[in-house]
C-alpha positions as CSV (number, residue, x, y, z in Angstrom):
1,V,28.3,8.1,-1.3
2,C,25.8,9.8,1.0
3,T,24.8,9.4,4.6
4,Y,21.4,8.5,5.9
5,E,20.6,7.8,9.6
6,G,24.3,7.5,10.2
7,I,25.0,4.8,7.6
8,E,26.7,5.2,4.2
9,I,24.3,4.7,1.3
10,F,24.1,5.2,-2.5
11,C,22.9,8.7,-3.3
12,G,19.5,9.4,-4.6
13,P,17.4,10.8,-5.9
14,Q,18.5,14.4,-5.5
15,G,22.2,13.4,-5.3
16,L,21.9,12.2,-8.9
17,P,20.8,13.8,-12.2
18,G,17.2,13.0,-13.2
19,A,16.4,11.2,-16.5
20,A,13.9,12.9,-18.8
21,D,10.3,11.6,-19.1
22,L,9.5,10.8,-22.7
23,F,6.2,10.8,-24.6
24,Y,5.8,8.8,-27.8
25,R,2.9,9.1,-30.1
26,N,1.7,5.9,-31.8
27,N,1.6,6.5,-35.6
28,G,-0.7,3.5,-36.2
29,D,1.9,1.7,-38.4
30,N,4.0,0.0,-35.8
31,T,6.2,3.1,-35.4
32,F,6.3,5.9,-32.8
33,T,7.3,9.6,-32.9
34,D,8.9,11.3,-29.9
35,V,6.6,14.3,-29.1
36,T,7.9,15.0,-25.6
37,R,8.6,18.6,-26.4
38,P,5.7,19.7,-28.6
39,S,3.2,17.9,-26.3
40,G,4.3,19.9,-23.3
41,I,5.4,16.8,-21.3
42,S,9.0,18.1,-21.2
43,W,7.8,20.7,-18.7
44,A,8.4,18.2,-15.9
45,N,11.7,16.8,-17.0
46,R,13.6,18.3,-14.1
47,Y,11.8,15.9,-11.7
48,Y,12.4,12.2,-10.7
49,G,9.6,10.2,-12.2
50,L,8.8,6.7,-11.1
51,G,5.0,5.8,-11.3
52,V,2.9,6.9,-14.3
53,L,-0.9,6.5,-14.9
54,P,-3.2,7.4,-17.8
55,E,-6.7,8.2,-16.6
56,D,-9.6,10.7,-17.3
57,F,-9.4,12.4,-13.9
58,D,-11.8,15.2,-14.7
59,N,-14.4,13.1,-16.6
60,D,-14.3,15.3,-19.7
61,G,-13.9,12.3,-22.1
62,D,-10.1,12.4,-22.7
63,T,-7.1,10.7,-21.1
64,D,-4.9,12.7,-18.8
65,L,-1.5,11.7,-17.4
66,F,-0.4,11.5,-13.8
67,V,3.3,11.1,-12.8
68,A,4.4,10.2,-9.3
69,N,7.8,11.9,-8.7
70,D,10.4,11.0,-6.1
71,A,11.4,13.8,-3.7
72,T,9.9,16.4,-6.1
73,P,6.3,17.5,-6.8
74,N,3.9,15.1,-8.5
75,V,2.6,16.3,-11.9
76,L,-0.8,16.0,-13.5
77,F,-1.0,16.6,-17.3
78,D,-4.5,17.7,-18.4
79,N,-5.3,16.7,-21.9
80,N,-6.0,19.7,-24.1
81,R,-7.5,17.6,-26.9
82,D,-5.1,19.1,-29.5
83,G,-2.1,16.9,-28.9
84,T,-0.8,18.9,-26.1
85,F,-1.0,18.8,-22.3
86,S,-1.1,21.4,-19.5
87,E,0.5,20.6,-16.2
88,I,-2.0,21.3,-13.4
89,G,-0.7,19.3,-10.5
90,L,-0.5,22.2,-8.0
91,K,-3.9,23.6,-9.1
92,A,-5.5,20.1,-8.8
93,G,-4.2,19.6,-5.3
94,I,-2.0,16.6,-6.1
95,A,1.5,18.0,-6.3
96,Y,2.1,17.9,-2.5
97,N,0.5,16.1,0.5
98,E,-1.9,17.9,2.9
99,Y,1.1,19.4,4.8
100,G,2.5,21.0,1.6
101,E,5.4,18.5,1.5
102,E,7.0,16.8,-1.5
103,E,7.0,13.0,-1.0
104,A,8.9,10.1,-2.6
105,G,6.3,8.9,-5.1
106,M,6.9,5.3,-6.2
107,G,3.8,3.3,-7.3
108,V,0.4,4.7,-8.2
109,S,-3.1,3.4,-8.8
110,S,-6.5,5.0,-9.5
111,G,-9.9,3.7,-8.6
112,D,-13.4,4.8,-7.6
113,Y,-13.2,3.7,-4.0
114,D,-16.4,5.5,-2.9
115,N,-18.4,4.6,-6.0
116,D,-19.3,8.2,-6.9
117,G,-18.3,8.1,-10.5
118,D,-14.8,9.6,-10.4
119,F,-11.3,8.1,-9.9
120,D,-9.3,8.6,-6.8
121,L,-5.6,8.2,-6.5
122,Y,-3.3,6.2,-4.2
123,I,0.5,6.8,-4.2
124,T,3.1,4.7,-2.3
125,H,6.1,6.5,-0.7
126,F,9.3,6.1,1.3
127,F,9.8,5.0,4.8
128,R,8.5,7.6,7.4
129,E,6.3,9.1,4.7
130,S,2.8,7.7,4.7
131,N,1.3,6.5,1.5
132,T,-1.1,9.2,0.3
133,F,-4.8,8.9,-0.6
134,Y,-6.2,11.7,-2.8
135,L,-10.0,11.9,-3.1
136,N,-11.3,13.2,-6.4
137,D,-14.2,15.7,-6.3
138,G,-15.4,14.8,-9.7
139,Q,-14.0,17.8,-11.5
140,G,-10.3,16.8,-11.4
141,H,-9.5,18.4,-8.0
142,F,-8.1,16.3,-5.2
143,K,-8.0,16.3,-1.4
144,D,-5.5,14.4,0.7
145,I,-7.7,12.4,3.1
146,T,-5.0,9.9,4.2
147,T,-5.4,10.6,7.9
148,Q,-9.2,10.7,7.8
149,I,-9.6,7.3,6.3
150,G,-7.0,5.7,8.6
151,L,-4.1,5.1,6.3
152,E,-1.4,7.3,7.8
153,E,-0.3,5.2,10.7
154,P,-0.3,1.7,9.0
155,T,2.0,2.9,6.2
156,L,4.5,5.1,8.0
157,G,6.9,2.2,8.8
158,M,6.7,0.8,5.4
159,L,8.4,1.6,2.1
160,G,5.8,1.1,-0.6
161,W,6.1,0.2,-4.3
162,G,3.5,-1.6,-6.4
163,T,-0.1,-0.9,-5.5
164,Q,-3.6,-1.5,-6.9
165,F,-7.2,-0.8,-6.2
166,F,-9.2,-4.1,-6.6
167,D,-12.2,-5.7,-5.0
168,Y,-10.5,-8.7,-3.4
169,D,-13.6,-9.9,-1.5
170,R,-16.1,-9.2,-4.3
171,D,-18.4,-7.1,-2.0
172,G,-18.8,-4.3,-4.4
173,D,-16.2,-1.8,-3.3
174,L,-12.5,-1.3,-4.0
175,D,-9.8,-2.4,-1.6
176,L,-6.0,-1.8,-1.9
177,F,-2.9,-3.9,-2.0
178,V,0.7,-2.5,-1.4
179,A,4.0,-4.2,-2.1
180,N,6.6,-3.2,0.4
181,G,10.4,-3.4,0.9
182,H,13.2,-1.1,2.0
183,V,16.0,0.1,-0.2
184,Y,18.8,-0.2,2.4
185,P,20.0,-3.7,3.4
186,Q,21.4,-2.1,6.6
187,A,17.9,-1.0,7.6
188,A,17.1,-3.8,10.1
189,S,20.2,-3.3,12.2
190,T,20.7,0.5,12.1
191,I,17.3,2.2,11.5
192,V,14.7,2.2,14.2
193,G,11.2,1.1,13.3
194,T,11.8,-0.7,10.0
195,S,13.4,-3.6,8.3
196,Y,14.8,-4.5,4.9
197,P,12.3,-7.2,4.0
198,Q,8.8,-6.2,4.9
199,R,5.3,-7.7,4.7
200,N,3.0,-6.6,2.0
201,Q,-0.4,-5.1,2.9
202,L,-4.0,-5.9,2.0
203,I,-6.2,-3.0,3.0
204,R,-10.0,-3.5,3.2
205,N,-12.5,-0.8,2.2
206,D,-14.9,-0.6,5.2
207,G,-17.8,0.9,3.3
208,G,-16.2,4.0,1.8
209,N,-15.3,5.7,5.1
210,R,-12.3,3.8,6.4
211,L,-9.6,1.7,4.9
212,I,-8.2,-1.0,7.2
213,D,-5.0,-3.0,7.0
214,I,-6.3,-6.5,7.8
215,G,-2.8,-7.9,8.5
216,D,-2.7,-11.5,9.8
217,A,-6.3,-12.0,8.6
218,A,-5.1,-11.8,5.0
219,G,-3.6,-15.3,5.3
220,P,-0.1,-16.8,5.3
221,G,0.9,-15.5,1.9
222,M,0.5,-11.9,3.2
223,A,2.6,-12.7,6.2
224,L,5.7,-13.3,4.2
225,K,8.4,-10.7,4.5
226,R,10.2,-9.9,1.2
227,V,11.9,-7.0,-0.5
228,S,9.1,-6.5,-2.9
229,R,8.9,-4.1,-5.8
230,G,6.5,-4.6,-8.7
231,A,3.0,-6.1,-8.3
232,S,0.8,-7.3,-11.2
233,F,-2.9,-8.2,-10.8
234,G,-5.0,-10.7,-12.8
235,D,-7.1,-13.8,-12.5
236,Y,-4.6,-16.5,-13.4
237,D,-6.9,-19.4,-12.3
238,N,-10.0,-18.0,-13.9
239,D,-12.3,-18.3,-10.8
240,G,-13.6,-14.7,-10.9
241,D,-11.3,-12.9,-8.5
242,M,-8.0,-11.1,-8.9
243,D,-4.8,-12.8,-7.8
244,I,-1.4,-11.0,-7.3
245,F,2.0,-11.6,-8.7
246,V,4.8,-9.8,-6.8
247,V,8.4,-9.4,-7.9
248,N,10.9,-9.5,-5.1
249,L,14.5,-8.3,-5.0
250,D,17.2,-11.0,-4.9
251,E,14.8,-13.9,-4.5
252,S,11.9,-15.7,-6.2
253,S,8.7,-13.9,-7.0
254,T,5.5,-14.5,-5.0
255,L,2.2,-15.6,-6.5
256,L,-0.7,-14.8,-4.1
257,R,-3.9,-16.8,-5.0
258,N,-7.1,-15.1,-3.9
259,D,-9.2,-17.5,-1.8
260,F,-11.3,-14.9,0.1
261,A,-14.8,-14.8,-1.1
262,P,-16.2,-18.0,-2.6
263,V,-19.8,-17.0,-1.6
264,N,-19.8,-13.5,-3.2
265,N,-20.8,-13.2,-6.8
266,W,-18.9,-11.5,-9.6
267,L,-18.9,-10.4,-13.2
268,V,-15.9,-10.0,-15.5
269,V,-16.2,-7.8,-18.5
270,Q,-13.9,-8.0,-21.5
271,L,-14.1,-5.3,-24.2
272,L,-13.1,-6.0,-27.8
273,G,-12.5,-2.6,-29.5
274,R,-12.5,-1.9,-33.2
275,G,-9.3,-0.9,-35.0
276,P,-5.8,-0.8,-33.4
277,N,-7.2,-0.3,-29.9
278,R,-8.3,-3.9,-29.6
279,D,-8.4,-3.9,-25.8
280,A,-10.4,-0.7,-25.7
281,V,-7.9,1.0,-23.4
282,G,-9.5,4.1,-22.0
283,A,-13.1,2.9,-22.2
284,K,-15.3,3.5,-19.1
285,I,-17.6,0.9,-17.7
286,R,-20.5,1.6,-15.4
287,L,-22.2,-1.4,-13.7
288,L,-25.4,-1.2,-11.7
289,A,-26.2,-4.1,-9.4
290,G,-28.6,-4.1,-6.4
291,G,-29.1,-0.4,-6.8
292,R,-25.4,0.3,-6.4
293,P,-23.3,1.8,-9.3
294,Q,-19.7,0.9,-9.8
295,W,-17.2,2.4,-12.3
296,R,-14.0,1.1,-13.9
297,T,-11.6,2.1,-16.7
298,A,-10.3,-0.4,-19.2
299,N,-6.6,0.0,-18.5
300,G,-3.8,-2.4,-17.5
301,A,-1.4,0.3,-16.5
302,S,-0.8,1.1,-12.9
303,S,1.2,-0.2,-9.9
304,Y,5.0,0.0,-10.3
305,L,6.9,-1.4,-13.3
306,S,4.0,-3.7,-13.9
307,Y,1.0,-4.4,-16.2
308,N,-2.3,-6.0,-15.3
309,D,-5.1,-8.2,-16.6
310,V,-7.1,-6.1,-19.1
311,R,-10.3,-7.8,-18.2
312,I,-12.5,-5.7,-15.9
313,F,-13.5,-7.3,-12.6
314,F,-16.7,-6.4,-10.6
315,G,-17.7,-7.8,-7.2
316,L,-21.5,-8.2,-6.9
317,G,-21.8,-9.4,-3.3
318,E,-25.1,-11.3,-2.9
319,A,-26.6,-9.8,-6.1
320,E,-27.5,-12.5,-8.7
321,G,-26.4,-10.4,-11.6
322,A,-26.0,-6.9,-12.9
323,D,-29.1,-4.8,-13.7
324,E,-27.2,-2.9,-16.4
325,V,-23.7,-2.6,-17.9
326,E,-22.9,0.5,-19.9
327,V,-19.7,1.1,-21.8
328,T,-18.5,4.4,-23.0
329,W,-15.9,3.6,-25.7
330,P,-12.8,5.7,-26.3
331,D,-14.5,7.5,-29.2
332,G,-17.4,8.6,-27.0
333,T,-20.0,6.2,-28.3
334,R,-22.0,4.2,-25.8
335,Q,-23.3,0.7,-25.6
336,T,-25.6,-0.9,-23.0
337,V,-26.2,-4.4,-21.9
338,P,-29.6,-4.4,-20.2
339,A,-28.9,-7.3,-17.8
340,A,-26.1,-9.7,-17.0
341,P,-26.1,-12.9,-15.0
342,A,-23.6,-13.3,-12.2
343,N,-20.4,-15.4,-12.4
344,K,-19.9,-15.0,-16.1
345,L,-17.5,-13.4,-18.6
346,L,-19.4,-10.7,-20.4
347,V,-17.7,-10.1,-23.8
348,I,-18.8,-6.8,-25.5
349,R,-17.7,-6.0,-29.1
350,Q,-17.7,-2.4,-30.0
351,N,-20.7,-1.6,-32.2
352,G,-21.4,-5.3,-32.2
353,P,-23.0,-8.1,-30.2
354,Y,-22.3,-9.1,-26.7
355,S,-22.1,-12.6,-25.2
356,F,-22.0,-14.4,-21.9
357,L,-19.3,-17.0,-21.6
358,E,-17.7,-19.2,-18.9
359,I,-14.6,-17.5,-17.7
360,G,-11.5,-18.9,-19.3
361,T,-13.3,-19.3,-22.7
362,N,-11.5,-17.8,-25.7
363,P,-13.4,-14.4,-26.1
364,Y,-12.0,-13.8,-29.6
365,V,-14.0,-16.7,-31.2
366,E,-17.3,-15.4,-32.5
């Protein structure tokens, strides 16, 4: 038993031994091989890992790995393209926050919030630590800009878990969602400035310069106070926007239906890869609409203990379609769709045809 703010609590994380991160290589025959040690991943096994995210952070065509660690430095494994990784978290500027402090990393998401072609990072943290926003310079180096974009104060009183970049209002830039909930039931009565159940947060991208917690304007679903943990994102009702499923501790889950932007247009892209990577995980998609580029990665992994819709969602605002959609497949080959109408499901088959369907149609039927 440990003591925090004068109350007895269970110890953690540093009062407990950490569990090793493991890395399994897919053998392509429904079996896996543990390559934790030969790959170099074991280097960080003295830390307390919670969130993990595969992404090509330096735009060199291969998938790197980021791990958000609790009360220890975050790690970034750079892919060496030979089956091994080099840990570069400190060099990349992502091991600590801007004050040089370790934080309690929980959930993690990546997205190109400023539409400049590289993927930025958002990490959720413990109460009295703000969540941290790292801006990517395009070469795999990051800068903590949490204070500059207005996200320090709104998150200090929260304890964050699942999180995701997504364009909730379909205006062409990425917003953020955060699932919150404390870990100590005694929090409400003994710790000043917080509570055990907490409201979740919807954070609007205000044109790439500020991120704003829209609070009560997010509707009654976002006003609920729960002890939330995981958050998964997908379009369950097939209306062209992303909804949110939140797992709560000791009570029923919450399904948040997105009703924000019926007037803004959208395009959903579904990639059908060849071979075992049917969902084309790791593919890059660049969309051009109204003179504005947007980038996404085909990847359902992010948030916290969750997996997301593998379809790729783009908000088009008032544009009546996309001028161009370009896919860079995991093997480096490229495929271009010269134009795409709005409010459709665009299905692209690797090295094959593409088609426009009504969303909700079975994309696997040719």
